[in-house]
PDB file with one MODEL, atoms N, CA, C and O in Angstrom:
MODEL        1
ATOM      1  N   MET A   1      -4.514 -10.896  -4.589  1.00  0.00           N
ATOM      2  CA  MET A   1      -4.301 -10.360  -6.108  1.00  0.00           C
ATOM      3  C   MET A   1      -2.879 -10.649  -6.425  1.00  0.00           C
ATOM      4  O   MET A   1      -2.094 -10.697  -5.478  1.00  0.00           O
ATOM      5  N   TYR A   2      -2.425 -10.857  -7.683  1.00  0.00           N
ATOM      6  CA  TYR A   2      -1.785 -10.940  -8.447  1.00  0.00           C
ATOM      7  C   TYR A   2      -1.064  -9.803  -8.361  1.00  0.00           C
ATOM      8  O   TYR A   2      -1.843  -8.866  -8.539  1.00  0.00           O
ATOM      9  N   VAL A   3       0.195  -9.361  -8.151  1.00  0.00           N
ATOM     10  CA  VAL A   3       0.980  -8.098  -8.308  1.00  0.00           C
ATOM     11  C   VAL A   3       1.988  -8.202  -9.568  1.00  0.00           C
ATOM     12  O   VAL A   3       2.279  -7.235 -10.273  1.00  0.00           O
ATOM     13  N   CYS A   4       2.326  -9.106  -9.692  1.00  0.00           N
ATOM     14  CA  CYS A   4       3.250  -9.445 -11.341  1.00  0.00           C
ATOM     15  C   CYS A   4       3.083 -10.762 -11.700  1.00  0.00           C
ATOM     16  O   CYS A   4       3.601 -11.763 -11.205  1.00  0.00           O
ATOM     17  N   ILE A   5       1.892 -10.605 -13.101  1.00  0.00           N
ATOM     18  CA  ILE A   5       1.683 -11.559 -13.535  1.00  0.00           C
ATOM     19  C   ILE A   5       2.613 -12.493 -14.187  1.00  0.00           C
ATOM     20  O   ILE A   5       2.418 -13.693 -14.375  1.00  0.00           O
ATOM     21  N   CYS A   6       3.858 -11.659 -14.574  1.00  0.00           N
ATOM     22  CA  CYS A   6       4.762 -12.831 -15.394  1.00  0.00           C
ATOM     23  C   CYS A   6       5.826 -13.154 -14.256  1.00  0.00           C
ATOM     24  O   CYS A   6       6.878 -13.620 -14.692  1.00  0.00           O
ATOM     25  N   ASN A   7       5.752 -13.006 -12.985  1.00  0.00           N
ATOM     26  CA  ASN A   7       6.550 -13.799 -11.885  1.00  0.00           C
ATOM     27  C   ASN A   7       5.336 -14.618 -10.992  1.00  0.00           C
ATOM     28  O   ASN A   7       5.618 -15.507 -10.188  1.00  0.00           O
ATOM     29  N   ALA A   8       4.233 -14.259 -11.213  1.00  0.00           N
ATOM     30  CA  ALA A   8       3.293 -14.949 -10.442  1.00  0.00           C
ATOM     31  C   ALA A   8       3.594 -15.160  -8.916  1.00  0.00           C
ATOM     32  O   ALA A   8       3.685 -16.052  -8.072  1.00  0.00           O
ATOM     33  N   PHE A   9       3.706 -13.643  -9.091  1.00  0.00           N
ATOM     34  CA  PHE A   9       3.743 -13.243  -6.915  1.00  0.00           C
ATOM     35  C   PHE A   9       2.890 -12.525  -6.872  1.00  0.00           C
ATOM     36  O   PHE A   9       2.524 -11.813  -7.808  1.00  0.00           O
ATOM     37  N   THR A  10       2.186 -12.596  -5.266  1.00  0.00           N
ATOM     38  CA  THR A  10       0.905 -11.269  -4.850  1.00  0.00           C
ATOM     39  C   THR A  10       1.358 -10.627  -3.978  1.00  0.00           C
ATOM     40  O   THR A  10       2.500 -10.760  -3.537  1.00  0.00           O
ATOM     41  N   CYS A  11       0.265  -9.582  -3.476  1.00  0.00           N
ATOM     42  CA  CYS A  11       0.478  -9.027  -2.399  1.00  0.00           C
ATOM     43  C   CYS A  11       0.822  -9.542  -1.424  1.00  0.00           C
ATOM     44  O   CYS A  11       1.462  -8.793  -0.686  1.00  0.00           O
ATOM     45  N   LYS A  12       0.679 -10.534  -1.071  1.00  0.00           N
ATOM     46  CA  LYS A  12       0.810 -11.132  -0.116  1.00  0.00           C
ATOM     47  C   LYS A  12       2.499 -11.537   0.049  1.00  0.00           C
ATOM     48  O   LYS A  12       3.090 -11.235   1.085  1.00  0.00           O
ATOM     49  N   ASP A  13       3.090 -12.139  -0.909  1.00  0.00           N
ATOM     50  CA  ASP A  13       3.975 -12.353  -0.945  1.00  0.00           C
ATOM     51  C   ASP A  13       4.884 -11.192  -0.844  1.00  0.00           C
ATOM     52  O   ASP A  13       5.853 -11.378  -0.108  1.00  0.00           O
ATOM     53  N   VAL A  14       4.765  -9.687  -1.588  1.00  0.00           N
ATOM     54  CA  VAL A  14       5.550  -8.246  -1.187  1.00  0.00           C
ATOM     55  C   VAL A  14       5.555  -8.075   0.047  1.00  0.00           C
ATOM     56  O   VAL A  14       6.524  -7.821   0.762  1.00  0.00           O
ATOM     57  N   LYS A  15       4.034  -8.262   0.452  1.00  0.00           N
ATOM     58  CA  LYS A  15       3.967  -7.638   2.297  1.00  0.00           C
ATOM     59  C   LYS A  15       4.909  -8.551   2.898  1.00  0.00           C
ATOM     60  O   LYS A  15       5.853  -7.981   3.446  1.00  0.00           O
ATOM     61  N   LYS A  16       4.914  -9.958   2.950  1.00  0.00           N
ATOM     62  CA  LYS A  16       5.928 -10.964   3.677  1.00  0.00           C
ATOM     63  C   LYS A  16       7.334 -10.469   3.577  1.00  0.00           C
ATOM     64  O   LYS A  16       8.069 -10.424   4.563  1.00  0.00           O
ATOM     65  N   VAL A  17       7.776 -10.026   2.150  1.00  0.00           N
ATOM     66  CA  VAL A  17       9.393  -9.625   2.116  1.00  0.00           C
ATOM     67  C   VAL A  17       9.560  -8.391   2.703  1.00  0.00           C
ATOM     68  O   VAL A  17      10.604  -7.975   3.205  1.00  0.00           O
ATOM     69  N   ARG A  18       8.533  -7.830   2.630  1.00  0.00           N
ATOM     70  CA  ARG A  18       8.564  -6.606   3.096  1.00  0.00           C
ATOM     71  C   ARG A  18       8.699  -5.936   4.495  1.00  0.00           C
ATOM     72  O   ARG A  18       9.123  -4.885   4.977  1.00  0.00           O
ATOM     73  N   ASP A  19       7.938  -7.451   5.014  1.00  0.00           N
ATOM     74  CA  ASP A  19       8.069  -7.284   6.550  1.00  0.00           C
ATOM     75  C   ASP A  19       9.570  -7.737   7.321  1.00  0.00           C
ATOM     76  O   ASP A  19      10.007  -7.651   8.469  1.00  0.00           O
ATOM     77  N   GLN A  20      10.149  -8.333   5.843  1.00  0.00           N
ATOM     78  CA  GLN A  20      11.448  -8.835   6.454  1.00  0.00           C
ATOM     79  C   GLN A  20      12.685  -8.210   6.356  1.00  0.00           C
ATOM     80  O   GLN A  20      13.764  -8.802   6.380  1.00  0.00           O
ATOM     81  N   GLY A  21      12.436  -6.335   6.183  1.00  0.00           N
ATOM     82  CA  GLY A  21      13.221  -5.840   5.654  1.00  0.00           C
ATOM     83  C   GLY A  21      13.323  -5.608   4.424  1.00  0.00           C
ATOM     84  O   GLY A  21      14.420  -5.122   4.149  1.00  0.00           O
ATOM     85  N   VAL A  22      12.616  -5.753   3.518  1.00  0.00           N
ATOM     86  CA  VAL A  22      12.806  -5.430   1.918  1.00  0.00           C
ATOM     87  C   VAL A  22      12.186  -4.057   1.966  1.00  0.00           C
ATOM     88  O   VAL A  22      11.267  -3.864   2.761  1.00  0.00           O
ATOM     89  N   SER A  23      12.714  -2.848   0.991  1.00  0.00           N
ATOM     90  CA  SER A  23      12.550  -1.799   0.951  1.00  0.00           C
ATOM     91  C   SER A  23      12.551  -1.227  -0.440  1.00  0.00           C
ATOM     92  O   SER A  23      12.206  -0.068  -0.671  1.00  0.00           O
ATOM     93  N   LYS A  24      12.923  -2.022  -1.298  1.00  0.00           N
ATOM     94  CA  LYS A  24      12.909  -1.635  -2.946  1.00  0.00           C
ATOM     95  C   LYS A  24      12.594  -2.423  -3.666  1.00  0.00           C
ATOM     96  O   LYS A  24      12.779  -3.572  -3.266  1.00  0.00           O
ATOM     97  N   SER A  25      12.148  -2.305  -4.664  1.00  0.00           N
ATOM     98  CA  SER A  25      11.521  -3.416  -5.865  1.00  0.00           C
ATOM     99  C   SER A  25      12.496  -4.129  -6.277  1.00  0.00           C
ATOM    100  O   SER A  25      12.049  -5.239  -6.565  1.00  0.00           O
ATOM    101  N   GLY A  26      13.863  -4.056  -6.499  1.00  0.00           N
ATOM    102  CA  GLY A  26      14.636  -4.768  -6.920  1.00  0.00           C
ATOM    103  C   GLY A  26      15.424  -5.978  -5.730  1.00  0.00           C
ATOM    104  O   GLY A  26      16.278  -6.865  -5.730  1.00  0.00           O
ATOM    105  N   GLN A  27      14.505  -5.316  -4.833  1.00  0.00           N
ATOM    106  CA  GLN A  27      15.081  -6.804  -3.437  1.00  0.00           C
ATOM    107  C   GLN A  27      13.600  -7.600  -3.353  1.00  0.00           C
ATOM    108  O   GLN A  27      13.735  -8.743  -2.915  1.00  0.00           O
ATOM    109  N   VAL A  28      12.514  -7.310  -3.611  1.00  0.00           N
ATOM    110  CA  VAL A  28      11.569  -7.989  -4.119  1.00  0.00           C
ATOM    111  C   VAL A  28      11.728  -8.907  -4.842  1.00  0.00           C
ATOM    112  O   VAL A  28      11.565 -10.047  -4.407  1.00  0.00           O
ATOM    113  N   TYR A  29      12.034  -8.715  -5.944  1.00  0.00           N
ATOM    114  CA  TYR A  29      12.588  -9.419  -7.168  1.00  0.00           C
ATOM    115  C   TYR A  29      13.637 -10.458  -6.485  1.00  0.00           C
ATOM    116  O   TYR A  29      13.558 -11.678  -6.341  1.00  0.00           O
ATOM    117  N   LYS A  30      14.138  -9.997  -6.302  1.00  0.00           N
ATOM    118  CA  LYS A  30      15.606 -11.294  -5.437  1.00  0.00           C
ATOM    119  C   LYS A  30      15.316 -12.076  -4.366  1.00  0.00           C
ATOM    120  O   LYS A  30      15.721 -13.223  -4.181  1.00  0.00           O
ATOM    121  N   LYS A  31      14.358 -11.207  -3.415  1.00  0.00           N
ATOM    122  CA  LYS A  31      13.769 -11.993  -2.539  1.00  0.00           C
ATOM    123  C   LYS A  31      13.263 -13.227  -2.900  1.00  0.00           C
ATOM    124  O   LYS A  31      13.461 -14.294  -2.319  1.00  0.00           O
ATOM    125  N   LEU A  32      12.633 -13.038  -3.841  1.00  0.00           N
ATOM    126  CA  LEU A  32      11.319 -13.913  -4.503  1.00  0.00           C
ATOM    127  C   LEU A  32      12.056 -14.827  -5.580  1.00  0.00           C
ATOM    128  O   LEU A  32      11.507 -15.650  -6.312  1.00  0.00           O
ATOM    129  N   GLY A  33      13.298 -14.541  -5.533  1.00  0.00           N
ATOM    130  CA  GLY A  33      13.725 -15.669  -6.639  1.00  0.00           C
ATOM    131  C   GLY A  33      13.398 -15.648  -8.291  1.00  0.00           C
ATOM    132  O   GLY A  33      13.476 -16.614  -9.050  1.00  0.00           O
ATOM    133  N   CYS A  34      13.021 -14.310  -8.620  1.00  0.00           N
ATOM    134  CA  CYS A  34      12.845 -13.793  -9.590  1.00  0.00           C
ATOM    135  C   CYS A  34      13.729 -12.813 -10.138  1.00  0.00           C
ATOM    136  O   CYS A  34      14.834 -12.538  -9.671  1.00  0.00           O
ATOM    137  N   SER A  35      12.928 -12.029 -11.664  1.00  0.00           N
ATOM    138  CA  SER A  35      13.759 -10.852 -11.779  1.00  0.00           C
ATOM    139  C   SER A  35      12.978  -9.810 -12.800  1.00  0.00           C
ATOM    140  O   SER A  35      13.096 -10.104 -13.990  1.00  0.00           O
ATOM    141  N   MET A  36      12.389  -8.923 -12.572  1.00  0.00           N
ATOM    142  CA  MET A  36      11.863  -7.991 -13.596  1.00  0.00           C
ATOM    143  C   MET A  36      11.432  -8.411 -15.138  1.00  0.00           C
ATOM    144  O   MET A  36      12.228  -8.696 -16.033  1.00  0.00           O
ATOM    145  N   GLN A  37      10.618  -8.397 -15.197  1.00  0.00           N
ATOM    146  CA  GLN A  37      10.639  -8.445 -16.628  1.00  0.00           C
ATOM    147  C   GLN A  37       9.900  -7.360 -17.541  1.00  0.00           C
ATOM    148  O   GLN A  37      10.573  -6.781 -18.394  1.00  0.00           O
ATOM    149  N   CYS A  38       8.512  -7.057 -17.394  1.00  0.00           N
ATOM    150  CA  CYS A  38       7.946  -6.498 -18.336  1.00  0.00           C
ATOM    151  C   CYS A  38       7.793  -4.855 -17.421  1.00  0.00           C
ATOM    152  O   CYS A  38       7.527  -3.830 -18.049  1.00  0.00           O
ATOM    153  N   GLY A  39       7.940  -4.851 -16.375  1.00  0.00           N
ATOM    154  CA  GLY A  39       7.946  -3.679 -15.010  1.00  0.00           C
ATOM    155  C   GLY A  39       6.809  -3.130 -14.919  1.00  0.00           C
ATOM    156  O   GLY A  39       6.739  -1.986 -14.470  1.00  0.00           O
ATOM    157  N   LYS A  40       5.682  -3.810 -15.316  1.00  0.00           N
ATOM    158  CA  LYS A  40       4.340  -2.862 -14.921  1.00  0.00           C
ATOM    159  C   LYS A  40       3.885  -3.011 -13.713  1.00  0.00           C
ATOM    160  O   LYS A  40       2.885  -2.359 -13.412  1.00  0.00           O
ATOM    161  N   CYS A  41       4.362  -3.706 -12.933  1.00  0.00           N
ATOM    162  CA  CYS A  41       4.114  -4.252 -11.145  1.00  0.00           C
ATOM    163  C   CYS A  41       5.032  -3.369 -10.533  1.00  0.00           C
ATOM    164  O   CYS A  41       5.076  -3.355  -9.303  1.00  0.00           O
ATOM    165  N   LEU A  42       5.727  -2.676 -11.149  1.00  0.00           N
ATOM    166  CA  LEU A  42       6.532  -1.374 -10.428  1.00  0.00           C
ATOM    167  C   LEU A  42       6.161  -0.646  -9.330  1.00  0.00           C
ATOM    168  O   LEU A  42       6.595  -0.608  -8.179  1.00  0.00           O
ATOM    169  N   GLU A  43       5.109   0.033 -10.010  1.00  0.00           N
ATOM    170  CA  GLU A  43       4.236   0.767  -9.226  1.00  0.00           C
ATOM    171  C   GLU A  43       3.191   0.403  -8.262  1.00  0.00           C
ATOM    172  O   GLU A  43       2.719   1.287  -7.546  1.00  0.00           O
ATOM    173  N   THR A  44       2.825  -0.680  -8.181  1.00  0.00           N
ATOM    174  CA  THR A  44       2.319  -1.599  -6.810  1.00  0.00           C
ATOM    175  C   THR A  44       3.143  -1.802  -6.077  1.00  0.00           C
ATOM    176  O   THR A  44       3.192  -1.365  -4.927  1.00  0.00           O
ATOM    177  N   ILE A  45       4.311  -2.828  -6.863  1.00  0.00           N
ATOM    178  CA  ILE A  45       5.779  -2.701  -5.660  1.00  0.00           C
ATOM    179  C   ILE A  45       5.631  -2.106  -4.731  1.00  0.00           C
ATOM    180  O   ILE A  45       5.344  -2.475  -3.592  1.00  0.00           O
ATOM    181  N   ASP A  46       5.903  -0.669  -5.335  1.00  0.00           N
ATOM    182  CA  ASP A  46       6.567   0.725  -4.337  1.00  0.00           C
ATOM    183  C   ASP A  46       5.265   1.221  -3.211  1.00  0.00           C
ATOM    184  O   ASP A  46       5.284   1.718  -2.085  1.00  0.00           O
ATOM    185  N   SER A  47       4.420   0.899  -3.936  1.00  0.00           N
ATOM    186  CA  SER A  47       3.180   1.327  -3.141  1.00  0.00           C
ATOM    187  C   SER A  47       2.953   0.621  -1.991  1.00  0.00           C
ATOM    188  O   SER A  47       2.531   1.326  -1.074  1.00  0.00           O
ATOM    189  N   LEU A  48       3.125  -0.775  -1.686  1.00  0.00           N
ATOM    190  CA  LEU A  48       2.845  -1.801  -1.168  1.00  0.00           C
ATOM    191  C   LEU A  48       4.261  -1.529  -0.188  1.00  0.00           C
ATOM    192  O   LEU A  48       4.125  -1.684   1.025  1.00  0.00           O
ATOM    193  N   LEU A  49       5.284  -1.222  -0.602  1.00  0.00           N
ATOM    194  CA  LEU A  49       6.649  -1.146   0.021  1.00  0.00           C
ATOM    195  C   LEU A  49       6.136   0.078   0.868  1.00  0.00           C
ATOM    196  O   LEU A  49       5.700  -0.291   1.958  1.00  0.00           O
ATOM    197  N   LYS A  50       6.076   1.382   0.667  1.00  0.00           N
ATOM    198  CA  LYS A  50       5.378   2.469   0.972  1.00  0.00           C
ATOM    199  C   LYS A  50       4.468   2.130   2.091  1.00  0.00           C
ATOM    200  O   LYS A  50       4.595   2.415   3.282  1.00  0.00           O
ATOM    201  N   GLU A  51       3.526   1.471   1.493  1.00  0.00           N
ATOM    202  CA  GLU A  51       2.349   1.207   2.754  1.00  0.00           C
ATOM    203  C   GLU A  51       2.937   0.864   4.266  1.00  0.00           C
ATOM    204  O   GLU A  51       2.314   1.219   5.267  1.00  0.00           O
ATOM    205  N   GLN A  52       3.656   0.450   4.311  1.00  0.00           N
ATOM    206  CA  GLN A  52       4.401  -0.325   5.405  1.00  0.00           C
ATOM    207  C   GLN A  52       5.219   0.976   6.170  1.00  0.00           C
ATOM    208  O   GLN A  52       5.071   1.307   7.347  1.00  0.00           O
ATOM    209  N   LYS A  53       6.331   1.765   4.931  1.00  0.00           N
ATOM    210  CA  LYS A  53       7.095   3.067   5.871  1.00  0.00           C
ATOM    211  C   LYS A  53       6.312   3.853   6.329  1.00  0.00           C
ATOM    212  O   LYS A  53       6.648   4.526   7.303  1.00  0.00           O
ATOM    213  N   ASP A  54       4.924   4.002   5.702  1.00  0.00           N
ATOM    214  CA  ASP A  54       3.920   5.200   6.201  1.00  0.00           C
ATOM    215  C   ASP A  54       3.169   4.594   7.406  1.00  0.00           C
ATOM    216  O   ASP A  54       2.514   5.326   8.149  1.00  0.00           O
ATOM    217  N   SER A  55       3.242   3.504   7.571  1.00  0.00           N
ATOM    218  CA  SER A  55       2.722   3.062   8.555  1.00  0.00           C
ATOM    219  C   SER A  55       3.244   2.796  10.274  1.00  0.00           C
ATOM    220  O   SER A  55       2.643   2.670  11.341  1.00  0.00           O
ATOM    221  N   ASP A  56       4.473   2.795   9.911  1.00  0.00           N
ATOM    222  CA  ASP A  56       5.392   2.774  10.991  1.00  0.00           C
ATOM    223  C   ASP A  56       5.855   3.786  11.575  1.00  0.00           C
ATOM    224  O   ASP A  56       6.778   4.460  11.118  1.00  0.00           O
ATOM    225  N   PRO A  57       4.993   4.113  13.155  1.00  0.00           N
ATOM    226  CA  PRO A  57       5.666   5.199  13.570  1.00  0.00           C
ATOM    227  C   PRO A  57       7.047   5.532  13.901  1.00  0.00           C
ATOM    228  O   PRO A  57       7.200   6.457  14.699  1.00  0.00           O
ATOM    229  N   ILE A  58       8.351   4.796  13.312  1.00  0.00           N
ATOM    230  CA  ILE A  58       9.461   5.119  13.668  1.00  0.00           C
ATOM    231  C   ILE A  58       9.781   5.861  11.976  1.00  0.00           C
ATOM    232  O   ILE A  58      10.335   6.961  11.997  1.00  0.00           O
ATOM    233  N   ASN A  59       9.587   5.523  11.199  1.00  0.00           N
ATOM    234  CA  ASN A  59       9.688   6.018  10.111  1.00  0.00           C
ATOM    235  C   ASN A  59       8.325   7.278   9.655  1.00  0.00           C
ATOM    236  O   ASN A  59       8.592   7.939   8.651  1.00  0.00           O
ATOM    237  N   ASN A  60       7.236   7.526  10.204  1.00  0.00           N
ATOM    238  CA  ASN A  60       6.399   8.236   9.955  1.00  0.00           C
ATOM    239  C   ASN A  60       6.857   9.745  10.613  1.00  0.00           C
ATOM    240  O   ASN A  60       7.076   9.909  11.813  1.00  0.00           O
ATOM    241  N   GLN A  61       6.960  10.855   9.533  1.00  0.00           N
ATOM    242  CA  GLN A  61       7.574  12.359   9.768  1.00  0.00           C
ATOM    243  C   GLN A  61       6.211  12.729  10.435  1.00  0.00           C
ATOM    244  O   GLN A  61       6.239  13.846  10.952  1.00  0.00           O
ATOM    245  N   ASN A  62       4.989  12.044  10.555  1.00  0.00           N
ATOM    246  CA  ASN A  62       3.840  12.801  11.213  1.00  0.00           C
ATOM    247  C   ASN A  62       3.404  12.697  12.385  1.00  0.00           C
ATOM    248  O   ASN A  62       2.466  13.260  12.950  1.00  0.00           O
ATOM    249  N   VAL A  63       4.443  11.628  12.869  1.00  0.00           N
ATOM    250  CA  VAL A  63       4.301  11.300  14.464  1.00  0.00           C
ATOM    251  C   VAL A  63       4.945  12.390  15.294  1.00  0.00           C
ATOM    252  O   VAL A  63       5.996  12.959  14.999  1.00  0.00           O
ATOM    253  N   LYS A  64       4.142  12.636  16.448  1.00  0.00           N
ATOM    254  CA  LYS A  64       4.986  13.842  17.122  1.00  0.00           C
ATOM    255  C   LYS A  64       6.115  13.166  18.009  1.00  0.00           C
ATOM    256  O   LYS A  64       6.054  11.973  18.307  1.00  0.00           O
ATOM    257  N   ASP A  65       6.968  13.851  18.343  1.00  0.00           N
ATOM    258  CA  ASP A  65       7.819  13.164  19.247  1.00  0.00           C
ATOM    259  C   ASP A  65       7.740  13.821  20.490  1.00  0.00           C
ATOM    260  O   ASP A  65       7.952  15.029  20.590  1.00  0.00           O
ATOM    261  N   TYR A  66       7.418  13.024  21.542  1.00  0.00           N
ATOM    262  CA  TYR A  66       7.161  13.494  22.513  1.00  0.00           C
ATOM    263  C   TYR A  66       8.259  13.024  23.923  1.00  0.00           C
ATOM    264  O   TYR A  66       8.570  11.841  24.066  1.00  0.00           O
ATOM    265  N   ASN A  67       8.768  14.115  24.896  1.00  0.00           N
ATOM    266  CA  ASN A  67       9.686  13.016  26.027  1.00  0.00           C
ATOM    267  C   ASN A  67       8.947  12.428  26.891  1.00  0.00           C
ATOM    268  O   ASN A  67       8.066  13.043  27.493  1.00  0.00           O
ATOM    269  N   PHE A  68       9.174  11.247  27.069  1.00  0.00           N
ATOM    270  CA  PHE A  68       9.093  10.713  28.162  1.00  0.00           C
ATOM    271  C   PHE A  68      10.356  10.994  29.672  1.00  0.00           C
ATOM    272  O   PHE A  68      11.533  11.286  29.883  1.00  0.00           O
ATOM    273  N   PHE A  69       9.394  10.736  30.214  1.00  0.00           N
ATOM    274  CA  PHE A  69      11.003  10.412  31.649  1.00  0.00           C
ATOM    275  C   PHE A  69      10.177   9.562  32.797  1.00  0.00           C
ATOM    276  O   PHE A  69       9.020   9.647  33.210  1.00  0.00           O
ATOM    277  N   PRO A  70      11.419   8.604  33.164  1.00  0.00           N
ATOM    278  CA  PRO A  70      11.048   7.883  33.869  1.00  0.00           C
ATOM    279  C   PRO A  70      10.302   7.921  35.508  1.00  0.00           C
ATOM    280  O   PRO A  70      11.027   8.158  36.474  1.00  0.00           O
ATOM    281  N   VAL A  71       9.434   7.772  35.616  1.00  0.00           N
ATOM    282  CA  VAL A  71       8.232   7.471  36.808  1.00  0.00           C
ATOM    283  C   VAL A  71       9.263   6.952  37.730  1.00  0.00           C
ATOM    284  O   VAL A  71      10.160   6.276  37.229  1.00  0.00           O
ATOM    285  N   ASN A  72       9.271   7.237  39.416  1.00  0.00           N
ATOM    286  CA  ASN A  72       9.900   6.540  40.320  1.00  0.00           C
ATOM    287  C   ASN A  72       8.717   5.716  41.027  1.00  0.00           C
ATOM    288  O   ASN A  72       7.695   6.175  41.537  1.00  0.00           O
ATOM    289  N   ALA A  73       8.981   4.849  40.959  1.00  0.00           N
ATOM    290  CA  ALA A  73       7.631   3.986  41.839  1.00  0.00           C
ATOM    291  C   ALA A  73       7.741   4.011  43.616  1.00  0.00           C
ATOM    292  O   ALA A  73       6.878   3.457  44.296  1.00  0.00           O
TER     293      ALA A  73
ENDMDL
END
């Protein structure tokens, strides 16, 4: 699905740069070699970027912190 009609990039494009460490919408445009035009895609870009952060257990505040101890074999 197209996210940005002005620059013709898709959800797949945003997810690809997100997986490369991009975390802000402005960085998405830069990484994809374009710039924001009308701005109607910002909300969708932010949602796609947040989607990764929420599913990443390191960044997810709802994940319980367990103390693991090494087991001697």
